N, C-alpha and C positions, 0 to 999 in steps of 0.2 A: 315865806315865798320870796321874799326878799334877801334874805340872808340865802338862798338856793341863788340866787342873781351875783350876790356879792361873789359866794365862792367861786361860781361858771370864772366873773369879772378875776378872779385873785389867779385862779389857775391860769388864766389864757394869758394873764402878764406872765407868769411863773416860766409857762412851756416858751416865751420869747428870750425870757432870761436864760432859760437853759440851752435856746439856737441858738442866741448872740455867744453862750460860753462858748459853746462846740466850736462854733465858726473861729473861735481867738484861739482855742488849742490846737485844732488842725490846721489852720494858717499857720502859726509858729511851727509847728510840725513840719509842713510843706517847705517854706524857706528856709528852716533848718537842712532840711534835703537838700534843698538848693545848694546851697553854701558848700555844704559838703562833698556833691558831686562833684560842682565847681573847684574846688583846691585841689592843690597838685599833690600827688602821695606823698606826707609826711607832712604835708604843709597847715596853715591853720584855716580854720573855718567858724560859724558864728553860730552857737546855740543859741536862739530866742526862746529861752526857759523865763523869762518876763512874762510872754506873750501867751504860754503854754501855762503857767501857774495862772496868771489872769483869768484865763479860760476855764480853766479848772474848778478856781473858785467859783466864778461868775454862775456856770454850771451846777456847782453843788446847792451854792444857794436859791437857785431858782429851783433846783428839788426838791428841798427844805421848804420852799412856801408851796409849792406844787402838793406836796404831802400834807403839809400844814398852812391851809390860807390863812385859818384866825388869826396865825400868827405876823403876820403883816399888816390884816386889817387892825390889830390891838399897836404893833409898832407905828401906823399913820394914825391912830386917836391919839398915841402918847406927844405926839409933834407940835408943838408950839405953831397957830396959825399966822 
């Protein structure tokens, strides 16, 4: 019974991690699009690849923990308090 609650809690946290990852990824893409559209033809623009990569990594980490909640619980138990 307790394991079901822990699994559900970890999956909820993983969903939040995935949502934050998507927001970073989309945010980086939107700002990149804005700078691209504001640039003169042949001019320079900024590609916010760091924000997009961070978002993708964060999303994938959340997806992994959603699929394997025990991995996050094991990781938490290994950390010193």
